[in-house]
N, C-alpha and C positions, 0 to 999 in steps of 0.2 A: 076105133086100136092108137094102143100106147106106142107107138112108135110112129117117129116120121121122119121124115128128111126134108130140105129146106129147099136143097138142090133141085127138086123134084120140077118136072112135069105140070103147068098149071096150077103148083102150090104157091103158098102166099108166103115171103118173106117181109118179118117187121124190123124198125132198125133196133129191135134189141138180138130178131135172132145176127143178124149183120154184128153188130158191136162185137158181141160174144166173139162170135169169129172169131173177129179179126184182133180182138185183145189176146184169143188164144195163141194165137199167129205169131204175137210180139211178147209170148214171155207175162202176156198179162202187166206191163208196166204202160205207163206214159209217159207221154214227152215231146218232148218238139220235134220238129221234120229237117233236118239239115237244108239248108238250101233253098229254101223258101222264102218270098216273098223278101223281103229284108228281117227274118230272126226276130220277130217281135222287138226289134230294137226301142227301149225303153231313155227318153230323156225326160227330163223337168224343168218347172216353170213358176218357181214359186211351190205351191202346193199341189199345180197338174204335173198329172204322169202320162205322155200320150204314148202308149203304145202305136209299135208299124206295124205293116203286114209280116202275116207268116201263117202256118201252117201248125197241128199240134195235133197227137194223137190221145184222148181222155177216155179210158175206157173202154174201146174200140171206136170211137165214136170219132171221125174226122170234122174241126172242127180249125175256121180258117179266117183272119181280120183281112179284111179288102182294100179297106181306108183307115186311114188312123183313128183311135179310139181314145178316151181320154178317162180318169182316174185322178177324182182328188181324194189326196190323202188326208186326213183328221190330224189337226195340228197336235205335236204335241206327243206324238205315241210311234208304237213300232208295230210290226206287223209286214207281210204280200200284198203285193201287187200277183191277183192271180187269175187266169183263165178259171170261167166253171162253169161244171156239168154240172145243170140241177134238171134231175125230172119229175119235181113238185110242179114245177110251169106247165102251163095249160100255150101250147103255139095257138096263133091265131090263122085260120083260115078266108081268106077270101076266092071268089068265084067256083066254077065244079070242077071236078078232077077230070082232066081230059078238056077240057074248056083253055084255049090260048087267053085266059083272062085268069087261070087257077096261080095261087101265090099264098105261099106260105110265111108268115113273119114268126122266126124261132127265135121264142122268148127260153127255152132249155138250154142256153150259154150264152152267157156274160160276161164281164169281167168288171172286176172290184177289189177297193184293198179292203184286205182282213186282215183283225187284229186277234190277238188268242190262238189258241189251237186250230190248225187249219180240220178240214172236213173231208177223208178221202174212204168213201164205202164204193165198197164192192158194186158198180153200177149191173154187176152180169149177173148176181149173185141176191138181187132183192134190195142193194142197196140204191137213194136216190142223188145226190152229192156229192160232185168231186173237185176241190179246188184245187187247179196248179199250179205252183206259187214260179212267178215269172222272175223274181223277184223278189228280198224281203229293203226292208224298208226301215228308217227312222226317221223322224220328223218333227224341227223349230215350229215354234209358233210364223216360220215363214216362209222354211225349207226343206228338203227331205233329200236324202242321202240312199243313194243302192246301190246292193247289190245280189251281181246275179247269182240266182239259186237251184237251176233246175238246170239239165241236160240234154244232150240231143238224145235223140231214142234211140238206144244199143249204146248212149255213152251218156256216165253219169258226171262227167266233169270229175275237178279235183274235190274230195269233202272230206272234210276233217273228219279224224277218225275219234271213240269216242276213247280219250286216254284212262289208263288205272293210274286211278288215286297217289297223288303225291310224285308222280312222276317229275321229274325235273329236268326243265328244254333250256338250249341255251341261247344268248340273244343271233337271232335270223333262225333259229329251230324251227319244226314245221314232224307233223305226224300225218298222214295223207293218205288217202286208198283213192282210186276210182274204178270202174266198171265199165270198160268198153268192148261191147264183138264177145262178151261171153270171157274174155281176160281179165283176170284181179291185179289191179300195179297197188306197190304199199311201197310210198316211200317216208322214209323218213333222215329227219338232219338236226346237227345239234344236240343229240338225246344225252345223255349220264344219270343208264339205269340205275349203277353201280350207287346213287344217292336216292330213289326209290323210295319211299315209306310203305311201298307195296310188292318187296323182294325185287325179281328183278323182272315184272313188266311192264309192258311197253300198252299196252290197247285188246280192247273187242272190237272185233270188226263184227258188221252184222251178217247171224248165221247164217243168212242165206246167201252170204258171199265166201261165207267157210268153204276150203279146201275139200272136195269127198275121199284127202286121205288122213293118217290121221297127225302130221306137217309136213311141210317143209321147212327147207335150215339152205341158211343162204352163210355165206362169209361177208365180216362185215367193215367196210373202211372209217376209220378213224378221219379228222378233220382235215387235215392235207391230201386224204385220199388215199396209202398208205392203209396195206388190206391186215388185219391182224386179228387173233380168233374170240373169233364171235359167233357165233351161228343163231340168225334168227328164227325161231318157232312159228308155224301158224296152226294152231288147232283144228279139229273139225268144229269142236265148239266155237272157236271165231277170237281163242283167247291167243292174243302173238308175245312174247316172253324172249326173254334174248337169254342163249349160255354161255359162260363166261369159260372158255377154253385155255385162253393166258390172258393172263394181267395188262390194263387196258387204261388209261388216263382220261374216260369220259367218252366223250364228243362223235358217236358214233352217227351213222349217217349210213347212206344206199339206196337202194330201190327190190323189191321181191317182187316177180310178176308170177303166176300160175294159169291155170286154164280151170274153168268151174265146168262141172262134171263128169 
């Protein structure tokens, strides 16, 4: 038969079957589970990074660190401190299945300092490797600077918006977005879109987080908090731009929120 049901009496469910199911239930996202252990807290001692306890889901696979792990970062480099699921590895088995002495040494997950582009294959459609960044790093000959890189499951944390070419951002300004429990948040501060070299465009949010309607609008505030005549549009393509309803002197700031789906 070409049809099966894995959760059927007497049937055999492989780790791949299980991972595919859990990945689908999490909208095919990978990330850290909040409030498990110490949430993979990172500390640096010279070029050695210690990774504390925590749990994550990567491609539907449940990953846990139960005691401190350490990673040595290469000197004078940059990259990411990652949890890596690597299905090309072979796990080591001792004893016989069903016996008290049976044990599996799981070699298909490990920690690594990754330089260059991350590999994030679809583990449920023929892929083999997924590198989940816990933090990015920049190292000198003797020390490391760390920046948190991955949010909790169902929460990306605040990420920098890909800005339009020539967007002018004032002192203390920012363009950020966050997706939490399928709600998108966009926050802007100290922007002057009247001086951009790309008309009134602000940036482009990843298309998977774009709204399902033509655009969202909201009146924006200037740096003093006074509302004035600007609308912020978020198109289905992900393009974000400002519409000028009345004159202004720059300094756009505010927050836009909308649900996905």
